N, C-alpha and C positions, 0 to 999 in steps of 0.2 A: 284646677288643673284640666277638668273636662272642657270648660269653655275655651281655654288656651289652645287645647289640641283641635277643638272644633274650628277655631279661627284660623289655625295653620291649614287645616284641610281646605277651608274655603278659599284661602289665598292660593294654595297649590292648584286647586281646581281652576281658578281664574287664569293662572299662568299656563296651565295645560291647554286650556281652550285657546288662549292667544297664540301659543307656540304652534298648535295644530293648524289654526287659521293662516298663520304666516307661511307655512310650508306649501310648496308646489305639489300638485298631484303627480304621482309617479306611475300610475297605471293608465290604462286606456290606449287609444290609437296615438295619442300625441307622445307617448313615452319613447317610441322608436325614433322620433325626429328630434326630440329635445336634447338628446346626449351630444349631438354635433354642435349645438349652439351654446353649450356651457363653457364658461370661462373658468380659470382656476379659482378665482375668488367665489364664484357662485358654488362650486363643489364644496369648498371649505365651510361655507355658510350652511349648506345642507347637512354636512356632517354634525355641525354644532347643533342644529335644530333637531336632528335625529337623536343625538345623545341627550339633549335637554328633554325631549319627549319621553324617552325611556327612564331618565332619572326622576322627572316629576311623576310619571306613572307609578314607578316602584315606591317612591316616597308616599304617594296617595294610599297605596294598598297597605303599606307598613303602618302609617298613622291611623288608618281605619281600624286595623286590627288592634293596635294599642288603644284606641279609643274605646272599642268594645270591651277590652280587658279591664280598663280602668273605670268605666262607667259603673256607678253603684247599682246593685240589684235590688228590686223591690218585691221579692217573693217570700213566701212563708218558710222556705227552706233556710233562709239566713237566720242563724241564731241570735244575731244582735238585734233583729227587728221583731222578734216574736214578743208579743204582748204589748207592744208600743202602739199607741193610738195618737192620731194627730190632734192638735188643740181644737180644730174645728169639729172633729168627731165627738170629742168629749162635751163641747157645748151642745151639740145636737142631742147627745144622750141625756145631759142634765135638763135640757128643755122638755124632753118627752117624759121624764120622771123627776119632776121637781122636788118631790118629798120622798125621801128614802124610808123604807119600812125599817123599824128598829130591829136589831138582830134578835133572834128568838132566844128566850131564856131557858136554861136547862130545867127539866121537870123537878118539881119540889121546891123551887125557889119562888117565894111569894112576889108578885108583881105589885106595883104601887095602887093599881085599881082594886085589889082584893081587899 
């Protein structure tokens, strides 16, 4: 699920970059003169690109929040992961202490060496 959400976030980011690059700049000195040159079709295209930018931006924010909520946590406060060790850590611990000491016997019980 986490990989799926990350892939969608990546696609939305690419589309958002492309939509922003296609848009004409609206600010600066040329903004006053550009309005007289616009044709009806150009204005409709600009509206579509603006709506697409807002939609993709909102989708990116929402999916980022969902991704943060779905992503598994690796902290000690999670009760499901307390006491769990990875297989690699177990192998390292066994390599450091290959022979385990026998458990201590209660007092008064004879040991085989006695």
